[in-house]
C-alpha positions as CSV (number, residue, x, y, z in Angstrom):
1,M,12.0,-19.0,15.3
2,A,15.0,-18.6,13.1
3,V,15.4,-15.9,10.4
4,G,17.8,-16.5,7.6
5,V,20.1,-13.7,6.3
6,L,21.6,-14.2,2.9
7,A,25.3,-14.0,3.6
8,L,26.9,-13.8,0.2
9,Q,28.0,-10.2,0.4
10,G,27.0,-6.9,2.0
11,S,25.5,-5.9,5.4
12,F,24.4,-9.4,6.6
13,N,26.3,-9.1,9.9
14,E,24.4,-5.9,10.8
15,H,21.1,-7.7,10.1
16,V,22.1,-10.6,12.3
17,A,23.1,-8.2,15.1
18,A,19.7,-6.3,14.8
19,L,17.8,-9.6,15.0
20,R,19.9,-10.5,18.1
21,R,18.8,-7.2,19.8
22,I,15.2,-8.3,19.5
23,L,16.1,-11.8,20.8
24,V,15.7,-13.6,17.4
25,K,18.2,-16.0,16.0
26,G,19.7,-14.9,12.7
27,V,21.1,-17.7,10.5
28,E,23.6,-16.9,7.8
29,I,22.5,-18.5,4.5
30,R,25.1,-19.4,1.8
31,K,23.8,-22.8,0.5
32,P,20.4,-23.8,-0.8
33,E,19.8,-26.5,1.8
34,Q,20.2,-24.0,4.7
35,L,16.9,-22.4,3.6
36,E,15.1,-25.4,4.9
37,A,15.9,-24.5,8.5
38,V,14.5,-20.9,8.5
39,S,11.0,-19.4,8.6
40,A,11.9,-16.2,6.7
41,L,14.8,-14.5,4.9
42,I,16.4,-11.1,4.8
43,V,18.3,-10.2,1.6
44,P,20.7,-7.4,2.8
45,G,22.2,-4.4,1.1
46,G,25.4,-4.6,-0.8
47,E,26.3,-4.7,-4.4
48,S,23.4,-6.3,-6.4
49,T,25.4,-7.5,-9.4
50,T,28.0,-9.2,-7.2
51,M,25.3,-10.7,-5.0
52,A,23.6,-12.1,-8.2
53,K,26.8,-13.6,-9.5
54,L,27.5,-15.3,-6.1
55,A,23.9,-16.6,-5.9
56,E,24.3,-18.1,-9.4
57,Y,27.7,-19.6,-8.5
58,H,26.2,-21.3,-5.4
59,N,23.0,-22.4,-7.3
60,L,20.8,-20.4,-5.0
61,F,18.3,-19.0,-7.5
62,P,16.0,-22.1,-7.7
63,A,15.9,-22.5,-3.9
64,L,15.3,-18.7,-3.3
65,R,12.5,-18.6,-5.8
66,N,10.9,-21.7,-4.3
67,F,11.2,-20.1,-0.9
68,I,9.2,-17.1,-2.1
69,R,6.6,-19.2,-3.9
70,M,6.0,-21.1,-0.7
71,G,4.8,-17.9,0.8
72,K,7.6,-17.5,3.3
73,P,8.4,-13.8,4.2
74,V,11.4,-12.2,2.5
75,W,12.7,-8.7,3.1
76,G,15.1,-7.0,0.8
77,T,17.0,-3.9,1.9
78,C,18.7,-1.7,-0.7
79,A,20.4,-4.2,-3.1
80,G,18.2,-6.8,-1.6
81,L,15.2,-4.9,-2.8
82,I,16.6,-4.8,-6.3
83,F,17.0,-8.5,-6.1
84,L,13.3,-9.0,-5.3
85,A,11.9,-6.6,-8.0
86,N,10.3,-7.8,-11.2
87,K,12.1,-5.1,-13.2
88,A,15.3,-3.1,-12.7
89,K,16.6,-0.2,-14.7
90,S,20.2,1.0,-15.1
91,G,22.4,-2.1,-15.1
92,G,21.3,-5.7,-15.4
93,Q,21.6,-8.9,-13.5
94,E,19.3,-11.8,-12.9
95,L,16.6,-11.0,-10.4
96,L,14.5,-13.2,-8.1
97,G,11.3,-11.3,-8.9
98,G,8.1,-11.3,-6.9
99,L,7.7,-7.6,-6.1
100,D,5.6,-6.0,-8.8
101,C,7.7,-2.8,-9.0
102,T,10.3,-1.2,-11.2
103,V,13.5,-0.1,-9.4
104,H,16.3,2.1,-10.5
105,R,19.8,1.2,-9.2
106,N,21.9,4.0,-7.6
107,F,19.1,6.4,-8.2
108,F,20.6,9.0,-5.8
109,G,24.1,8.7,-7.2
110,G,27.2,7.0,-6.0
111,Q,28.9,6.7,-2.6
112,F,29.6,10.4,-2.5
113,N,25.9,11.1,-2.8
114,S,24.9,8.9,0.2
115,F,22.9,10.7,2.9
116,E,20.6,10.3,5.9
117,T,17.2,11.8,6.4
118,E,14.0,11.4,8.5
119,V,11.4,9.4,6.7
120,L,7.7,9.5,7.5
121,V,6.6,5.9,8.3
122,P,2.9,6.0,9.5
123,E,2.3,2.3,8.9
124,L,5.4,1.3,10.8
125,A,4.5,3.6,13.7
126,A,1.0,2.3,13.8
127,K,2.2,-1.3,14.1
128,E,5.3,-0.9,16.2
129,G,4.8,2.4,18.1
130,G,7.4,5.0,18.5
131,P,7.9,8.2,16.5
132,E,6.2,8.8,13.1
133,T,9.6,9.1,11.5
134,F,12.5,6.7,10.9
135,R,16.1,7.7,10.3
136,G,16.7,6.5,6.7
137,V,20.3,5.7,5.8
138,F,20.7,5.9,2.0
139,I,23.9,4.4,0.6
140,R,24.1,4.2,-3.2
141,S,20.4,3.5,-2.8
142,P,17.9,2.6,-5.5
143,A,14.5,4.1,-5.8
144,I,11.2,2.5,-6.7
145,L,9.8,4.3,-9.8
146,E,6.7,2.3,-10.3
147,A,4.6,0.0,-8.1
148,G,1.8,-2.3,-9.3
149,P,-1.8,-2.2,-7.9
150,G,-1.2,-5.0,-5.5
151,V,1.8,-3.3,-3.8
152,E,1.2,-1.4,-0.6
153,I,3.4,1.8,-0.4
154,L,4.7,2.1,3.2
155,A,6.9,5.2,2.6
156,D,7.9,7.6,0.0
157,L,10.5,10.5,-0.1
158,S,10.5,13.9,-1.7
159,V,13.7,14.0,-3.7
160,P,16.0,16.2,-1.6
161,S,16.8,19.6,-3.1
162,D,20.5,19.0,-2.7
163,K,20.1,15.7,-4.6
164,S,18.3,17.2,-7.5
165,T,21.6,17.8,-9.3
166,K,23.5,16.3,-12.1
167,S,23.9,12.9,-10.4
168,I,20.2,12.3,-9.8
169,T,19.1,13.8,-13.1
170,E,21.4,11.4,-14.9
171,N,19.8,8.5,-13.0
172,A,16.2,9.6,-13.9
173,E,14.6,8.2,-17.0
174,E,16.1,9.8,-20.1
175,T,12.9,11.2,-21.5
176,S,11.3,12.4,-18.2
177,Q,12.0,15.0,-15.6
178,T,13.4,14.1,-12.2
179,P,10.4,12.9,-10.1
180,E,9.4,15.0,-7.1
181,K,8.8,11.9,-5.0
182,V,10.0,8.3,-5.2
183,I,8.8,5.2,-3.3
184,I,11.2,3.9,-0.7
185,A,9.4,1.1,1.2
186,V,6.8,-1.4,-0.1
187,K,5.0,-4.5,1.0
188,Q,3.3,-7.1,-1.3
189,G,2.0,-10.3,0.3
190,N,5.0,-12.1,1.9
191,L,7.5,-9.6,0.4
192,L,8.9,-6.5,2.1
193,G,11.3,-4.0,0.5
194,T,13.1,-0.9,1.7
195,V,15.6,1.1,-0.4
196,F,17.4,2.3,2.8
197,H,19.3,0.4,5.5
198,P,17.4,-0.1,8.8
199,E,20.1,-2.5,10.0
200,L,22.6,0.5,10.2
201,T,20.5,2.2,12.9
202,A,19.7,1.4,16.5
203,D,15.9,1.5,15.7
204,T,14.8,-2.2,15.3
205,R,11.1,-1.4,14.4
206,W,11.5,-2.6,10.8
207,H,12.9,-5.9,12.0
208,S,10.0,-6.3,14.5
209,Y,7.5,-5.4,11.7
210,F,9.1,-8.1,9.5
211,L,8.7,-10.6,12.3
212,K,5.0,-9.9,12.5
213,M,4.8,-10.8,8.8
214,V,6.5,-14.1,9.7
215,G,3.8,-14.8,12.3
216,D,1.0,-13.9,9.9
217,A,2.5,-16.2,7.2
218,N,2.7,-19.1,9.7
219,L,-0.9,-18.6,10.5
220,Q,-2.0,-18.5,6.9
221,S,0.4,-21.4,5.8
222,S,-0.1,-20.1,2.2
223,S,1.4,-22.1,-0.6
224,S,0.0,-20.1,-3.5
225,S,2.3,-19.0,-6.3
226,I,3.6,-15.4,-6.3
227,E,3.1,-13.6,-9.6
228,G,6.4,-12.6,-11.2
229,V,8.6,-15.3,-9.7
230,P,9.9,-17.6,-12.4
231,D,9.4,-21.3,-12.0
232,D,12.9,-22.8,-12.4
233,S,11.5,-26.2,-13.1
234,Q,10.1,-24.8,-16.4
235,R,13.0,-22.3,-16.9
236,P,14.6,-22.4,-20.4
237,P,18.4,-22.8,-20.5
238,D,19.0,-19.2,-21.6
239,L,16.5,-17.2,-19.6
240,P,17.4,-13.6,-20.3
241,I,18.5,-11.3,-17.5
242,Y,15.7,-9.0,-16.3
243,Q,16.3,-5.5,-17.7
């Protein structure tokens, strides 16, 4: 089995290294035709607008959307999660879509506001064993503000009291109060999303969890369309950027 890692920008090397630790081959993906050789794809953390511009430059959007529509598992971490969301607030770039959720870029603030904390992960622990918590690394991380009825919430986070300051308040919706909790990990069909960076820890349980999704997808061999993923064959020339 080979798992692709989108290698345009960001922490793709760390994902490849994590896959190697669980004896899985990680393939760096930079061209559309390389997707044909992998069973699944990880879209890493990084800078989402830069990643989108590079994907457009390399004409990757049609191939990536087709990969999702084919039912192949795709996991987005941090910026990669933004890429997979149907809707993103605060900043705009073209998105792949597929995850029925609304994300907010840099919800916790900038680089200075990055932090680590223990996150309750009951679903991960039930499937992969180990402790009930996972060390979440949040670096300029987004947050999931809303999730549709078909989205399974795998983890949420109480907004840390030391983060409930000017930076996070500015990132909350203008007409509402800062939420007490935000969603930080979700699964919908063949799509997985985490706002934090599992690849920056020694704990490989999220990577193992994703591999089980690959095995399930191979058994199902599903080719049904994923709601929210634009069909580029019918895409108008000036498709607006998701806002």
